[in-house]
C-alpha positions in Angstrom: 90.4 -60.6 -88.3 89.7 -57.9 -90.9 89.8 -54.3 -89.8 87.7 -51.4 -91.0 90.6 -50.5 -93.4 90.2 -54.0 -95.2 86.4 -53.3 -95.9 85.4 -51.4 -98.8 82.0 -50.0 -99.4 80.4 -50.7 -103.0 81.5 -47.5 -104.7 85.0 -47.9 -103.6 85.2 -51.7 -104.3 83.7 -51.2 -107.9 86.5 -48.4 -108.3 89.1 -50.9 -107.1 88.0 -53.7 -109.4 87.4 -51.3 -112.5 83.7 -52.2 -112.9 80.6 -50.2 -112.3 78.6 -50.2 -109.2 75.5 -51.6 -110.8 77.5 -54.5 -112.1 78.9 -55.2 -108.9 75.2 -55.2 -107.5 74.2 -57.6 -110.2 77.1 -60.2 -110.0 75.4 -62.2 -107.0 72.2 -62.3 -109.0 74.3 -63.7 -111.8 75.7 -66.4 -109.7 79.2 -65.0 -109.1 81.0 -62.0 -107.8 83.3 -61.6 -104.8 82.1 -62.5 -101.1 80.4 -59.6 -99.3 79.6 -58.8 -95.8 76.5 -57.1 -94.4 76.8 -54.7 -91.8 73.1 -53.7 -91.0 71.7 -52.7 -94.6 75.1 -51.7 -95.8 77.3 -53.9 -98.1 81.2 -54.1 -97.7 83.6 -56.1 -99.4 87.0 -57.3 -98.2 90.1 -56.4 -100.1 91.3 -60.0 -99.9 88.0 -61.2 -101.4 88.1 -59.0 -104.1 91.8 -59.9 -105.0 90.8 -63.5 -104.9 87.7 -63.1 -107.1 89.9 -61.1 -109.7 92.4 -64.0 -110.0 89.6 -66.7 -110.4 87.8 -64.6 -112.8 91.0 -64.0 -114.9 91.8 -67.8 -114.8 88.3 -68.3 -116.1 88.7 -65.9 -118.9 92.1 -67.2 -119.9 90.8 -70.9 -119.9 87.7 -69.7 -122.1 90.3 -67.9 -124.5 92.0 -71.2 -125.0 88.9 -73.0 -125.9 87.7 -70.3 -128.2 91.2 -70.3 -129.8 91.1 -74.2 -130.4 87.7 -73.7 -132.1 88.9 -71.2 -134.3 92.0 -73.5 -135.4 89.4 -76.4 -136.1 87.4 -74.0 -138.3 90.3 -72.8 -140.2 91.5 -76.4 -140.8 88.0 -77.2 -142.0 88.0 -74.4 -144.4 91.3 -75.1 -145.7 90.4 -78.6 -146.4 87.2 -77.7 -148.2 89.2 -75.2 -150.2 91.5 -78.1 -151.1 88.6 -80.2 -152.5 88.2 -82.7 -149.3 84.7 -84.1 -149.0 82.6 -82.3 -146.4 81.3 -84.3 -143.7 78.0 -83.1 -142.2 76.7 -84.1 -138.8 73.5 -86.1 -139.0 70.7 -85.0 -136.8 68.9 -87.4 -134.7 65.1 -88.1 -135.9 62.8 -86.8 -133.3 61.5 -89.5 -130.8 58.1 -90.6 -131.8 55.5 -90.4 -128.9 53.4 -93.2 -128.6 50.0 -92.3 -128.0 
């Protein structure tokens, strides 16, 4: 069970996460953010939920960084091959589908 000491208001939660209050308010609209609790019209966040969300977000950022690094490595390999005189293979675009009418 959560006690009042475990709940942070929006200002305290934003400071705890190191983000702005505005960003914290916008996260649910963007399809993310930590779980929140409404007490009346006031919004609160549990510290445990903030920590969980921070860890999940860090894992997503690391995964995205790996993908970006792999793309950069492929681009460097392609640039080196072009510099060495290897023929360039272009991707073919598919012709647009004709609409019967």
